Every structure is written in C-alpha cells, then in structure tokens.
C-alpha positions, 0 to 999 in steps of 0.5 A, a space after each residue: 394795899 401793900 405798903 413798902 416800908 423804908 428803914 435802916 438795916 440796924 437792929 433797932 431800926 428794924 425793930 421800929 419798922 416791925 412795930 409800925 408793920 404790926 400797927 398797919 396789920 392791926 389796921 388791916 393794911 399789908 406791908 413789907 420792909 425794905 431795909 437799906 443803908 444810909 450814909 451814916 451807916 457807911 461812915 460818911 462825913 457829916 459835912 457831905 450832906 446838906 443836913 449835916 449829922 442828922 441827914 446822914 441817917 435818913 438820906 438814902 431812905 428819903 431819896 427812895 421815898 422821893 423816887 417812889 421806891 418805898 411808900 413809907 419811911 420810918 425814922 427815929 424822929 430825933 434823926 430827922 432834920 428840923 425842916 421837911 424835904 419838899 414834897 414829903 410830910 410826916 404823915 403819922 406819929 404813933 404813940 411815943 415811947 419813953 422819951 428819956 435817957 438812961 444811965 447804964 452802969 457797969 456795976 452796982 456803983 459808979 466809981 469816983 471820977 468814973 468815965 461815962 461814954 456818949 457821942 452826944 454833945 447834949 448828953 455830955 454837957 448835961 452829964 457834966 452839969 448834973 454829975 460834977 466830977 465825972 469824966 465823959 468820953 466819946 464812944 460810938 457805934 450801935 447799941 450792941 457795940 456800946 454795950 459790949 464796950 461797957 462790959 469790957 470796961 472801956 467806960 464805967 457807964 453809958 447813956 442810952 435812950 430808954 425807948 431804944 433799949 425797950 424796943 430791943 428788949 434790953 433790960 439792963 441790970 444796972 440802969 438808972 432813969 435820968 430825970 428831966 432835971 438831970 437830962 433834957 432829951 433830944 427833940 423827938 426822942 422816943 418818937 417814930 416819924 412816918 414819912 410819906 409823899 405829900 401827893 400819895 393820898 392812898 398811903 396818907 389815908 392808910 397811915 391816918 389811923 396810926 397817928 397819935 395826936 398828942 405825940 404828933 403835936 409834941 414832936 411838932 413843938 420840939 422840931 419847931 424849936 430846933 428849926 428856930 435855933 438851927 440846931 440838931 443832934 450834933 448840937 447840945 440842944 434838948 427839948 421835951 414837950 408835953 401836950 394837954 387838952 388846952 396847952 402845950 408845955 415845953 422844957 428846953 435847954 442849950 448848954 456848952 459842951 463842958 457844961 459851964 454855961 446853960 440856958 434852960 426854960 419851961 414855957 407853955 402856950 395854947 399851940 405847938 408853934 406858940 410854945 416853940 416861939 416862946 421857948 426860943 425867945 427865952 433861950 435867946 434872952 439867956 444867951 443860947 445864941 452865943 453858946 450855939 455859935 461857940 459850939 459851931 465855931 469849934 466843931 
C-alpha cells in the first residue's frame, strides 16, 4: 500500500507532511507527498470561500481528497474549519506538538512602547491585555518572511506558534514562551489533523496506528467549542483542552481586538462535547456573543 499525502507547498507544511510520512514508514506503510497550492497561498480573498479565512488554506487539498487524487490530507489542525466536509473525517491526530505561542524578540530586551507583529486578532487582543503599553501591528507572510521582517527591524517582536518553530528546526535566540495565562492558543494549535475519505477503509486502517487518543479528544473539544461559537482563526477566540483519564479540561477565551473586553472560562467535564458545551455556555453568559458580533460587524 502506498498512500498519497496531500499537503501545502510551504516549508512548514512539507515538514509536517514529512513527519506524517515518517510515522507511516515506521508503521510499515509506504507513502509519497503530493504538494499543492491553496487559495490562501495564492493570496485569495477570504470572502471567496464558504469557510472564510480557515478554508483558504485547505480548499485545494480537500478537493483533491474528495476527487480521489490523494488518500490523506495533512493539515495544521488550526487551519481546519470547525465543521467536517461531507464524506470526510479526521482519521488520526498524532501526538500533539507544543500548543503554545512564543514571543520572539529582536534583541534581549523589549523597548518601552515597542511594536509586536501579528496578523491574528486572537493574539493581538491577548497581547494588549497581557502587556499594557505595547503596540501591535499587522504582519503577514510565512514564518521565514516574518522572521526576516523582525531582523530588519520592521517590528520589535513577533508572536509565532511554538510547534511551527520546532518543526522547522528554528531555535530563536531571544524567544520567550507565553503562558496559558498570557495567551490562550488557537483551537487545534500544535496538532496535525490527518483527513481521509469516510468510505476509504484501507486508508482508515493504515492511519489507525498514528492516532493519539488524548490529542484527538482535545482537538474534538476545541473544534466543538469553535463550532458552537461560529468562530475560527479570523476571530479572537482561544481554546486549549487537556485530557485526563476521566475528564476533559478546557480553557477558552473570547476577547475584543483592542483587548478591552474579554470572556474567559476554565471548565471540566467527562467528555469533549460536555466540556465544549459547558465552556460555550459560560462564555456566552460573560458576553462572548456580543464581542464576536461586534468583531464580525467591523470585519
């Protein structure tokens, strides 16, 4: 058996797909990479896809999977829309990488009133809450592009995902891990989602051994919360779940982009759905719906 793995062409996406290929090889399953460009890679407008910003980075790969051109799609789980496409399933979630964010400084110290670069409303909102007095500016591009802009002094610091840096083998000289108190990560951050066709029994069996149940359950809880709130990576929504033998704990946050308003909860339940449901209920009670509506209105 030789599985065709669909992946984006970016350096990080290829590194993630190679990670999956190595796991398959260890399990005695052959595979090959099929790199492709998505609408997001080509600079399309988020309004051009039904799933918005999240859909931009998975559209082409999902279409290839649906058409049988590839057998497995490897995604950064945080890029996936909250709802699965009809006929497709997340067949496996390998052991999750570091789910947290890292603050990368241009030098050893951060200047008073310095500028932090990020294109994420979630990160912007929490930076303004956790570090009063900083300025946050929009900065886009892949990891290499952002690091280059940091080195050129376009910004004084960046916020990037720890897992992405690790998968690229980048060890920043002036990096500071951001705690859960300072920055709740995006739903699915650090996790890889291996998607397959629901009726492709051979592929589903081949992927079974790659699934790490605690990581999969945590992703289910975070995606369920995202679905319930109608959010995604284009909204200031953070969610992080931890799975223990008899319970699922979830920390979730919704904040206004300027950091002035926030709803934050810590809940636990005996299931992923239970935790997501309880967290959603508490967030709404704290005004999350009004915050998200305001963000959507001004998007």
